[in-house]
MIKOLVEX-168887 format. One record per atom (N, C-alpha, C): residue number from 1; residue in one letter; x, y, z. Coordinates in nm, 2 decimals, decimal comma. Layout:
MIKOLVEX-168887
NUM_a_X_Y_Z
...
end
This chain:
MIKOLVEX-168887
1_m_9,61_10,38_7,40
1_m_9,51_10,34_7,31
1_m_9,57_10,25_7,20
2_r_9,68_10,28_7,15
2_r_9,75_10,20_7,05
2_r_9,78_10,06_7,10
3_r_9,82_10,06_7,23
3_r_9,86_9,93_7,29
3_r_9,74_9,84_7,30
4_l_9,62_9,90_7,33
4_l_9,50_9,82_7,33
4_l_9,46_9,77_7,20
5_i_9,48_9,85_7,10
5_i_9,44_9,81_6,96
5_i_9,54_9,70_6,91
6_y_9,66_9,71_6,94
6_y_9,76_9,60_6,91
6_y_9,73_9,47_6,98
7_r_9,69_9,49_7,11
7_r_9,66_9,37_7,19
7_r_9,54_9,30_7,14
8_l_9,43_9,38_7,11
8_l_9,31_9,32_7,06
8_l_9,33_9,25_6,92
9_g_9,41_9,31_6,84
9_g_9,43_9,26_6,71
9_g_9,54_9,16_6,69
10_a_9,60_9,11_6,80
10_a_9,72_9,03_6,79
10_a_9,69_8,89_6,74
11_h_9,57_8,84_6,75
11_h_9,53_8,71_6,71
11_h_9,41_8,71_6,62
12_p_9,43_8,74_6,49
12_p_9,31_8,75_6,40
12_p_9,24_8,62_6,38
13_k_9,31_8,51_6,38
13_k_9,24_8,38_6,36
13_k_9,15_8,35_6,48
14_r_9,19_8,38_6,60
14_r_9,11_8,36_6,72
14_r_8,99_8,45_6,71
15_s_9,01_8,58_6,67
15_s_8,90_8,67_6,66
15_s_8,80_8,62_6,56
16_l_8,84_8,57_6,44
16_l_8,75_8,52_6,34
16_l_8,67_8,40_6,40
17_r_8,74_8,31_6,48
17_r_8,67_8,20_6,54
17_r_8,57_8,25_6,64
18_f_8,59_8,35_6,72
18_f_8,50_8,41_6,81
18_f_8,38_8,46_6,73
19_f_8,41_8,54_6,62
19_f_8,30_8,59_6,54
19_f_8,21_8,49_6,48
20_l_8,27_8,38_6,43
20_l_8,19_8,28_6,37
20_l_8,11_8,20_6,47
21_c_8,17_8,18_6,59
21_c_8,09_8,11_6,70
21_c_7,97_8,20_6,74
22_g_7,99_8,33_6,75
22_g_7,89_8,42_6,78
22_g_7,78_8,42_6,67
23_l_7,82_8,41_6,55
23_l_7,72_8,40_6,44
23_l_7,64_8,27_6,44
24_a_7,71_8,16_6,48
24_a_7,64_8,03_6,49
24_a_7,54_8,04_6,61
25_l_7,58_8,10_6,72
25_l_7,49_8,11_6,83
25_l_7,37_8,20_6,80
26_f_7,40_8,30_6,72
26_f_7,29_8,39_6,68
26_f_7,19_8,31_6,60
27_a_7,24_8,23_6,50
27_a_7,14_8,15_6,42
27_a_7,06_8,05_6,51
28_l_7,13_8,00_6,61
28_l_7,06_7,91_6,70
28_l_6,95_7,98_6,78
29_s_6,99_8,10_6,83
29_s_6,89_8,18_6,90
29_s_6,77_8,22_6,82
30_v_6,80_8,26_6,69
30_v_6,69_8,29_6,60
30_v_6,60_8,17_6,58
31_a_6,66_8,06_6,56
31_a_6,58_7,93_6,55
31_a_6,49_7,91_6,67
32_l_6,55_7,92_6,79
32_l_6,47_7,90_6,91
32_l_6,36_8,00_6,93
33_i_6,38_8,13_6,89
33_i_6,28_8,23_6,90
33_i_6,17_8,20_6,80
34_a_6,20_8,16_6,68
34_a_6,10_8,13_6,58
34_a_6,02_8,00_6,62
35_l_6,09_7,90_6,67
35_l_6,02_7,78_6,72
35_l_5,92_7,82_6,84
36_g_5,97_7,91_6,92
36_g_5,88_7,95_7,03
36_g_5,76_8,03_6,98
37_y_5,78_8,10_6,88
37_y_5,66_8,18_6,82
37_y_5,56_8,08_6,76
38_f_5,61_7,98_6,69
38_f_5,51_7,88_6,63
38_f_5,47_7,77_6,72
39_y_5,55_7,72_6,81
39_y_5,51_7,60_6,89
39_y_5,49_7,63_7,04
40_q_5,60_7,63_7,11
40_q_5,60_7,65_7,26
40_q_5,66_7,79_7,29
41_a_5,59_7,87_7,36
41_a_5,64_8,01_7,39
41_a_5,76_8,00_7,48
42_w_5,77_7,90_7,57
42_w_5,89_7,90_7,66
42_w_6,02_7,88_7,59
43_l_6,02_7,84_7,46
43_l_6,15_7,83_7,38
43_l_6,21_7,96_7,35
44_q_6,13_8,07_7,36
44_q_6,18_8,20_7,33
44_q_6,27_8,25_7,44
45_l_6,25_8,21_7,56
45_l_6,34_8,26_7,67
45_l_6,48_8,21_7,66
46_p_6,51_8,08_7,63
46_p_6,65_8,04_7,61
46_p_6,70_8,11_7,48
47_g_6,62_8,13_7,38
47_g_6,66_8,20_7,26
47_g_6,71_8,34_7,29
48_l_6,64_8,41_7,38
48_l_6,68_8,55_7,41
48_l_6,81_8,55_7,49
49_v_6,83_8,45_7,58
49_v_6,95_8,44_7,66
49_v_7,07_8,41_7,57
50_i_7,05_8,32_7,48
50_i_7,15_8,28_7,38
50_i_7,18_8,40_7,29
51_l_7,08_8,47_7,25
51_l_7,10_8,59_7,17
51_l_7,19_8,69_7,23
52_a_7,17_8,72_7,36
52_a_7,26_8,81_7,43
52_a_7,40_8,76_7,43
53_l_7,42_8,64_7,46
53_l_7,55_8,58_7,46
53_l_7,61_8,58_7,32
54_a_7,53_8,55_7,22
54_a_7,58_8,55_7,08
54_a_7,63_8,69_7,04
55_l_7,55_8,79_7,07
55_l_7,59_8,93_7,04
55_l_7,72_8,97_7,10
56_g_7,74_8,93_7,23
56_g_7,86_8,96_7,30
56_g_7,98_8,89_7,24
57_v_7,97_8,76_7,21
57_v_8,08_8,68_7,15
57_v_8,11_8,73_7,01
58_a_8,01_8,76_6,93
58_a_8,04_8,80_6,79
58_a_8,09_8,95_6,79
59_g_8,05_9,03_6,89
59_g_8,10_9,16_6,90
59_g_8,24_9,17_6,94
60_y_8,28_9,08_7,03
60_y_8,42_9,07_7,07
60_y_8,51_9,02_6,95
61_g_8,46_8,92_6,88
61_g_8,54_8,88_6,76
61_g_8,55_8,98_6,66
62_y_8,44_9,05_6,63
62_y_8,45_9,16_6,53
62_y_8,54_9,27_6,57
63_l_8,54_9,30_6,70
63_l_8,63_9,41_6,75
63_l_8,78_9,36_6,73
64_g_8,81_9,24_6,75
64_g_8,94_9,19_6,73
64_g_8,98_9,19_6,58
65_i_8,89_9,16_6,50
65_i_8,92_9,17_6,35
65_i_8,94_9,31_6,31
66_f_8,85_9,40_6,36
66_f_8,87_9,54_6,33
66_f_9,00_9,60_6,38
67_a_9,04_9,56_6,50
67_a_9,16_9,61_6,57
67_a_9,28_9,56_6,49
68_n_9,28_9,44_6,44
68_n_9,39_9,38_6,35
68_n_9,40_9,47_6,23
69_r_9,30_9,49_6,16
69_r_9,30_9,58_6,04
69_r_9,35_9,72_6,07
70_f_9,30_9,77_6,18
70_f_9,34_9,91_6,21
70_f_9,48_9,92_6,25
71_s_9,54_9,81_6,32
71_s_9,68_9,81_6,36
71_s_9,77_9,81_6,24
72_q_9,72_9,74_6,13
72_q_9,80_9,73_6,01
72_q_9,80_9,87_5,94
73_v_9,69_9,94_5,95
73_v_9,69_10,08_5,89
73_v_9,78_10,17_5,97
74_l_9,78_10,16_6,11
74_l_9,87_10,24_6,19
74_l_10,02_10,21_6,16
75_s_10,05_10,08_6,15
75_s_10,19_10,04_6,12
75_s_10,23_10,10_5,98
76_a_10,15_10,09_5,88
76_a_10,18_10,14_5,75
76_a_10,20_10,29_5,75
77_r_10,11_10,36_5,83
77_r_10,12_10,50_5,84
77_r_10,26_10,54_5,91
78_d_10,29_10,47_6,01
78_d_10,42_10,50_6,08
78_d_10,54_10,47_5,99
79_a_10,53_10,37_5,91
79_a_10,64_10,34_5,82
79_a_10,65_10,44_5,71
80_a_10,54_10,49_5,66
80_a_10,54_10,59_5,56
80_a_10,59_10,72_5,61
81_k_10,55_10,75_5,74
81_k_10,60_10,87_5,80
81_k_10,75_10,87_5,82
82_a_10,80_10,76_5,87
82_a_10,95_10,75_5,89
82_a_11,02_10,76_5,75
83_e_10,97_10,70_5,65
83_e_11,03_10,70_5,52
83_e_11,03_10,85_5,46
84_a_10,92_10,92_5,48
84_a_10,91_11,06_5,44
84_a_11,01_11,15_5,52
85_k_11,02_11,12_5,64
85_k_11,12_11,20_5,73
85_k_11,26_11,17_5,68
86_k_11,29_11,05_5,65
86_k_11,42_11,01_5,60
86_k_11,45_11,08_5,47
87_a_11,36_11,07_5,38
87_a_11,37_11,14_5,25
87_a_11,39_11,29_5,26
88_f_11,32_11,35_5,35
88_f_11,33_11,49_5,37
88_f_11,47_11,53_5,43
89_d_11,52_11,44_5,53
89_d_11,65_11,47_5,58
89_d_11,76_11,45_5,48
90_e_11,74_11,36_5,39
90_e_11,84_11,34_5,28
90_e_11,84_11,46_5,19
91_w_11,73_11,51_5,16
91_w_11,71_11,63_5,07
91_w_11,78_11,75_5,12
92_k_11,77_11,77_5,25
92_k_11,83_11,89_5,31
92_k_11,97_11,90_5,29
end
């Protein structure tokens, strides 16, 4: 599990780019759905398809951002644990 978290969080800039692209696609899909509501109903269909794609891309990007933050927490916890063990061994 840790390996997967480190692999997903390895490229935070790429994850942010995925998230922002998904966000832009989401805005486009909302615009198409709104235009379809007010003008031509067939515009809602591409809006829904793009919405599904946007949610997937943004979700993947967000997962990468979260994995990066969580891997930093895991690394800090491991470092603190090793430091505490070293201090305890020196105290003995």
